[in-house]
Structure formats: C-alpha cells, structure tokens
C-alpha positions in Angstrom: 111.3 152.6 51.8 110.4 152.1 55.5 106.7 151.5 54.6 107.8 148.8 52.1 110.0 147.2 54.8 107.1 147.3 57.3 104.7 145.7 54.8 107.2 143.0 53.8 107.9 142.3 57.5 104.2 141.6 57.9 104.7 138.7 55.5 107.8 137.5 57.3 110.2 138.8 54.7 112.9 140.7 56.3 115.2 143.2 54.6 118.6 144.5 55.9 119.6 147.8 54.6 123.2 147.9 53.4 123.2 151.3 51.8 120.7 154.0 51.0 119.2 152.0 48.0 120.6 148.5 48.4 118.9 145.9 50.4 119.3 142.1 50.8 116.5 139.7 51.6 117.1 137.5 54.6 114.4 135.1 55.3 113.2 131.6 55.6 110.6 132.5 53.0 112.9 131.5 50.2 113.6 128.1 51.8 109.9 127.4 52.2 109.3 128.5 48.6 112.0 126.2 47.4 110.5 123.3 49.4 107.1 124.1 48.0 108.4 124.2 44.5 110.1 120.8 45.0 106.9 119.5 46.5 104.9 120.6 43.5 107.5 119.0 41.1 107.4 115.8 43.2 103.6 115.5 43.0 103.7 116.5 39.3 106.1 113.6 38.7 103.9 111.2 40.7 100.8 112.1 38.8 102.7 112.0 35.4 104.0 108.5 36.1 100.7 107.3 37.5 98.9 108.4 34.3 101.6 106.8 32.1 101.4 103.5 34.2 97.6 103.4 33.8 97.8 104.0 30.1 100.5 101.3 29.5 99.2 98.5 31.8 95.4 98.7 31.4 93.6 96.5 28.9 90.4 98.5 29.1 90.1 101.4 26.7 88.1 103.5 29.2 90.9 103.1 31.8 93.4 104.1 29.1 91.4 107.4 28.5 91.3 108.0 32.3 95.1 107.5 32.4 95.5 109.9 29.5 93.6 112.5 31.4 95.7 112.0 34.5 98.8 112.0 32.2 97.9 115.4 30.8 97.0 117.2 34.0 100.5 117.4 35.6 101.9 119.2 32.6 99.4 122.0 33.3 100.4 122.0 36.9 104.0 122.1 36.0 103.6 125.1 33.7 101.5 126.9 36.3 104.3 126.4 38.9 107.1 127.8 36.7 105.0 130.5 35.1 105.0 133.0 38.0 107.7 135.6 38.7 108.0 136.1 42.5 108.2 139.8 42.3 105.9 140.3 39.3 102.5 141.7 39.3 99.3 141.2 37.3 99.9 142.5 33.7 97.6 145.4 34.1 99.2 148.8 33.9 99.3 150.4 37.4 101.5 152.8 39.2 104.3 151.4 41.3 104.6 148.0 39.5 107.7 147.7 37.2 107.8 143.9 36.8 104.9 142.1 35.3 104.2 138.4 35.2 103.9 137.1 31.7 100.4 135.9 30.8 101.8 133.6 28.1 102.0 130.5 30.3 98.3 130.9 31.4 97.3 131.3 27.7 99.2 128.2 26.8 97.6 126.3 29.7 94.1 127.3 28.6 94.9 126.2 25.0 96.3 122.9 26.4 93.1 122.4 28.4 90.9 122.9 25.3 93.1 120.6 23.2 93.1 117.9 26.0 89.4 118.1 26.3 89.0 117.7 22.5 91.4 114.8 22.5 89.5 113.0 25.3 86.2 113.7 23.6 87.4 112.2 20.3 88.9 109.2 22.1 85.7 108.6 24.0 83.7 108.7 20.7 86.1 106.3 19.1 85.7 103.9 22.1 82.0 104.2 21.7 82.2 103.2 18.1 84.5 100.3 19.1 81.9 99.2 21.6 79.1 99.4 19.1 81.1 97.4 16.5 82.7 94.8 18.8 80.5 94.8 21.9 83.4 95.3 24.3 86.0 97.9 25.3 88.6 95.4 26.3 91.8 95.5 24.2 92.2 91.7 24.5 88.7 91.0 23.2 88.6 93.3 20.2 89.2 91.2 17.1 90.3 93.3 14.2 89.9 90.4 11.7 86.1 90.5 12.1 
C-alpha cells in the first residue's frame, strides 16, 4: 500500500489513509480533470456547430462536404473523451489490474470513421457527377429541369 501511495504521489495524487484498507483521494487532479473534460466538450460543441453552420449556409457542394467532415469529427472526439475509465487498464489480462477499460467505444469509433469515409467518398463521387452533367458545383446554378 505504501508503494502505491508513493507512486500515486509522484503523479500529484495524494491519498489520506483513514483506516487499514480505506483511503480517500484528495487532490487538485480531479479539478483539472473536470476542467479538461469541460474543455473537450466545449471544443467538441464548437466544432460540431461549425460543421453544421458550414453545411447549412454554403451554396457550394464541396464546401458542404467539408462541413460534413467537420460535423462528423466532434462525435468521434466526444466518444473518445467519455470512453475511458479513470482507474481502468488496457483490456489485456495482467496481474494486478482488476478494472478494465471497455474497448467498445474504440471499436465504434473505428466503425464510425470507416462509415464517415465511405459517406464522404460517395458524396464526392456524386458531386463529380453533378459537375460533369451541369458544369458547376454551386447549388444555385444547378438547374434540375435540364
């Protein structure tokens, strides 16, 4: 137990022993962690709204696809930020680790990256076909009645 306290003190996490097996974490580490989580959520929200704004206000199809890519990325960042257990370890069976971090969020993120890439690829190929047929990628200049 003393070795564990010494190691944790290296990382500025302090424990106060209340009884033989009970300890309470007292640290500014939690406050910094909460601030960092809030900062990640804030930047995620900013990126999310930026992508949505670009998609809704742009008249150029290429810009809309760029906005879609920006719109999809914060979702991945959000899932990464909530997918880690603070005390969990890598899900590889080892001695001394009782709590494991779930690999499911990472698997879902990889799937979302592949689906997002496929969506952007199909959208770009459709925009290329629109350009070949109409000669422009501007939403205002595409005449469907042609």
